[in-house]
Residue, then its C-alpha position, 0 to 999 in steps of 0.5 A: m525501552a518501556k512500552s508506555k513511552i511509545p505512542f498508542e497510535y504507533r503501537a496499534l498501527v504496527t501491531t495491525v500491519e504485523f498481524l495482517l501481513k503474518c496472516v499471509a506470511i509476508w511480515p518482513l520481521s517474521d521468524d525464519n520458519f516453515y510457514s514464513r518460507f513456504g506460506p507465500y508460495l501457497y498464496m501465490f498458487t491460489l492467486i495464479f489458480t484463480m487468475f487462470g480460471i478468470f482468464y480462461s473464462m474470458m477466452c471462452s466468452s462470446g464477446n460480451i463487452g460487459f463480461l470482458i470488462k468484468t473479467c479484466f477487472w478481476l484479473t488485474g486486481d489479482a495480478s496486483v496483489l500477486f505482484k505485492i506479495m512477490t515484491i515483499h517476499f523476494n525482498r524480505k531480507e532487505l526490508k527486514k534490515l531497513y526496518e531494523i535500522l530505521e526502527t532501532k537506530h533512529y525511531v526508538k531514540l526519537l520516541k524517547n523524547s516526550n517533547f518531540k513525540e508530542t509536538i512533532l509526531k502527534g496525529m501521524y499514526c492516527n490518520i493512517l490507522h483510520v485509513l487502514t481500518i476503512l480500507y480493510s473493512l471495505n475489502l473484507l466487505s467486498f470479498s465476504m459476499p459468497l459467505f453472506d450467500i451461504i448464510r442466506q441459503f442456510i437460513s432459508g433451509v436450502h439443501p444441499i447448499q451451493y457454494q458460489y464463486y466470488f469470481p467469474l471462473n471457468y477451467p478446461w476440465y469443466p463442467i464438474s458437479p457443483y456438489g462434488f469433491m472437485y468443486n469443493i476443492h476449487f471453492l477452497i482454493v478460490s476462497t483462500s485467494s479471496l482472503t489473500l486479496s482481502f488481507a494483502s491488498s491494503t496491508c502491503d500498502a500500509l507496510f510501505f507507509l510505515y517506512i515513509i513515516k519513519i523517514i519523515g519522523h527522522l526528517r522532522q527531528l533534523t529540522y527540529d535540531m537545525k531550528n534550535f541549534n546555537n552557533n555559538d557552540d564550539d562544536y558546530h562543525v561536529f553538529t553539521r557533520k552529524v546532520v549531513i551524514e544523517h541526511v545522506n543516510l535518509i537519502f540512501y534509505c529512500h533510494k532503497l525503498e524506491k528500488i523495492f517499491g518503485p516498480l510496484i507503485l508504477w504498476f499500481t498507478i497504471t492498473n489502478a486507472v484501468m480498474l477504475v475505468a472498468a468499475t465506473y463503466m460497469i456501474t454507469q453503463l451495465s448496471h442493469l446486468l448487475s445484482f444489488g450485491n455486485t453493485i455494492q461490491l463495485f462501489a466498495y472496490v472503487l472507494v478502496k482504490l481511490l483511497q489507496a491512490y490518494i494515500y500513496g500520493y499523500f505520503g509522497s507529498c508529506l515526504q517532499k514537504e518535510s524535505e523542503n522544511y528541512s532545507l528552510s530550517i537550514y537557511f533560517s538557522n542561526w548562521l549569521r556572524n559566523k563565516k565558518f558556519m556559513s560555509s557549512i550551511v552552503i554545503m548543507i543547502s546544496q544537498k538533494p531534496l528527499i523525494f520518492n521517484i517512481c522508476s524515474f517515471s514520476v514523483l510520488s505526490v498528490e499531484l500524481f493522484f489527480a493526474t491519474l484521476n483525470t486520465t481515468i475520466s478521459y478513458y472512461f468517456l473514450l470507452k463510452t464513446l466506443d461502446n456507443 
């Protein structure tokens, strides 16, 4: 298929997600080479090394609530990214198979139809591409503060330049010389961990959105076919059988995604509320202990987490809405005066709607985002009351 037939927004989105995930060696369609097999373990090690330093620093603290909240804040963030990398890496084969089925068997065929491409899929990729750009830019800005500090020292003529950690770290073998070889090794590992957080945090989410986009596109195609079907055709039974099988396949693909991404989204929903509480508390109650750079980091982090939570709910609601539109298209299809076709309609309407369940805990939707936001506000006021 010629590239010109594929919307630019879609190609840009896939290329961006592919590049960023390849940087941390977790793109599911990567060739089976040394880097794709062992690269994720390197990045997992840097995250675990950093998490251990943050945890030990928290254990050695003197009970300062501000410092405890700050360390829990970063520890939870590192653990979330570690969970994302592990989820994608250990489910690489299933994700690759599912991506190839949705891409080559369904989506490429949809994009060949110029009318369908322009009228039904218009604007879907542009929105997610803009959101991904904002998320990645905020992440990169947040984790680039140590680099800005090094540049400031270089411009000011400071010698030797001291490399500052991005996280509050401590290890059992500390103290060590801030200009020695061991400190530089630590700084390299922690910097790699920061880059991993920057690359993987939002891009792993975008991979999930790519799968949902493909399922939504196929649902829209089924809706389009039902609205434009003429029941005067003699092969209506062939058509209904084809539609039912394709819808059942979409349910199967969605269940596959629930199995892989469900625990990850549940973890994200719970920890996101905790991290938003911690960040809000630090900004409002501990602002006198924060530098201007730390305050900017926290604001960027809060924006990233809010955008991530909303976009998860948005795509969950889009999937639910398209499933409802499909059911309505069946009901309002041209089935009058054809009793055989009416029986097929009854069977098709009785199919289960396509929704994304989060480990049987909740349904992924915008309502879940607002519920999480309400919980965050409630726990913030609880923490403020306990502190007072």
